[in-house]
Residue, then its C-alpha position, 0 to 999 in steps of 0.5 A: m818177354n814174359r819173365v821180363t814183363t812179370m819182373g816190371l809188374r813186380s817192381d811197380l807193385i813194390v813201389i805202389n805198396g812201399g814208397f806210394t804207401d809211405f807218401l799217402r801216409r805223409r799227407h795224412a791220408s786215412d787207412f781207408t783211402v790208403t787202401y782204396y788208392c793202392r788197390f786201384l793202382r795195383k789193377v792199373a799196374a796189371h793192365l798196363d803190364r799186359q801192354g808191355r807197359r809200366a806204371i811208373h812211366l806214366h804221364r799226366g796226358e795219359a790219365s784219361e785213357i787209363m781211366r777209360m780202359c781200366l773202368p770202361k762201364w763206369t760213369a764220369a762221376s763214379r771215376r772221379p774218386l778213382r782219378s784222384a788216386l791216379f793223380h796222386w801217383l802222378k804227383f808221387l812220381g813227380r809227373f803231375h803238373e797242373a793244367t796250364p790255364n787257357v789264355r783265352w778266357q782265363r781273364w773272365l774266369d779271374d773277373f768272376a772269381r773276384f765278383q764272387r768273392s767280393h759281391r757274394a761273398l763265397a768261399d774260396c772252395t766254392v769259387q774254385g769249383t766254379a772255375r773248373v766247371l765253367g772251364r769245362y764248359l768253355s773248353w766244350q763251347f769254343q774248343h779251338r775257335p775264337l772266343r766270341w761270346c756273340r756266337v753262343k746260342v741258346e741251342d748250344l746251351r741246351r745241347y750241353a745240358t743234354l750231355l751232362c744229363r748222361d753222366l751226372s745226376p740230376k742234382s749235380v746237372n742242376g748245380t752245374l746249370s746254376m753256375l753257368r746261369q750265374f756266369f751268363r748273368f755275369l756276362h749280361l752285366h758286362g754287355k757281352c751277351s743277351s739275358a736270353l742265355a741265362a734264361a735258356l738254361p733249363t732245370v732238370a726234373d728230379f721228380g721222385r729222386r729227391r730224398v729228405p734224410e731221416v731225422l734222429d727222434e729223441g730216442r735215437r738222438q739219446k743213443f747217439m749221444r751215448s755212444f761217445d766214450r767221454s771217458s777218453e780225451q778223444g771220446c770227449r772231443d767227439y762228443a763236444m763236436a756232436v753237441c755243436l752239430s746236434d744241438l746248435g745245428l752247426r755245419a761241419c765246415e762251421v765246426r771245423r772253422l770254430r777257434c777258441d776265442d770264438i767262445d763268450w763265456k760271459l755272454r754265454l754266446l758262440r760266435v759262428p764263423p762265415a760258411k758258403a755265402g753267409s756273414g756268421r752268427h752268434l748263438p746262445m750256448p745252453v748249459h749242457v753245451q757249455t758243459a761239454l766244451r769246457n770238459y773238452l778244453e780241459l783235455r784239449p792237447s797244447t798247440h799253437a793251433p787257433e782251431l777249437f778241434v785239433g787231433q788227439a791221437m796220430l796228428r795231435g794237436r793239428a786242426l781237424s779237417s771237415h771230413a775228419i769231423i764227418a768220419v767221427m759222426d759215421r762211426a758213431y752211427r755205426r756203433c748205434g747200429f744205424h746202418g746206411w747212414f752217413g754224414s753230419h747234416r742229418l744232425r743239422h736236419s734233426f736240430a730244425s725238425r726238433l725245434f719246429a716240433y716245439g713250436a719254433t717258427t720257420k723264421e726263428i729256425a732259419d736264423l739259428l741255421g744261418h739260412r737267408l732264405v726261409a724257403t730253404t729252411d722249409h727243407y729242413t723241418q719234418a713234422h712227423d705228429l701232426r696231431p698238435l697242429i689239429q684245430p677244432w672244426p668251425l661250426 
């Protein structure tokens, strides 16, 4: 029995290290992701082997059980990246099937999704994320009971908020409750529930946990920009993306969506595509931004992709994703020795703080960042030296 079990585990490991690895690479997964997923699946295969089971025989319905058994002390939020590894394994085996939508509330989710797209101009990724959040709540609220909005009580919503606090961070809980709040306002407009339900959803206190990212001062910013090797094709492209993030305050998703025809060389303007709930905007291009983009376009691979930034090496000519752009900035942080720094949004914070330090008003910064509310921009502006704001005491 032990010999058969060992042979079964060995067969699973051969498939994981061979066919599954090739499957991930064909889907253009990074080396880190391939290593991360395969290490977890080897752990799953060993765990199943001790029970006399095979990893290649897994089905979608067993995914939740496997996650609980292999990661017993992990929270639901921590398990999410490794759950993706398990789902990719099931896709590789041909046993991954999307959950069938529940017809009882799917009509309401579809109507709300159309409302978000047409009236709030939200991106598809936001609409899809909201649908997943609402689906989990409706499954908890109604389970196998009939869908009757009149049966939803204020106590139910508060109890659900309490359950969320056990597994999610305060920021994630507030994001989930905000989606539920919007959904119940939508139902109230259709006369299905009272306005008290939306008002009953609380906001979780997050005192002491909110941390504004440390911004780059002038010395660090220059060191960061010098870390790109502009003598190579890829370094020239990465430098141009860093200029867009740092000196124009763009989001990574906006840099990803930029197209070659968004650049108006005559008027020296850059048309920024819409993101989140915005409608897009036009930004003036300083001379050094124009120079960086011109230098990159001279080395840009010949491709049919309309996107401005494309791959230069293995994915040559293919449009970059937002994650690829963020990974480029992360590598630049490490080259500069900025330990613990990650993401591209701190460059956007640095841009806003630098303008604020030079005397720009919050409204002017909000227009450049594409913020609808000035209150949102207040979180981006950090004044490190308040001495220029000192006024003489009136006598």
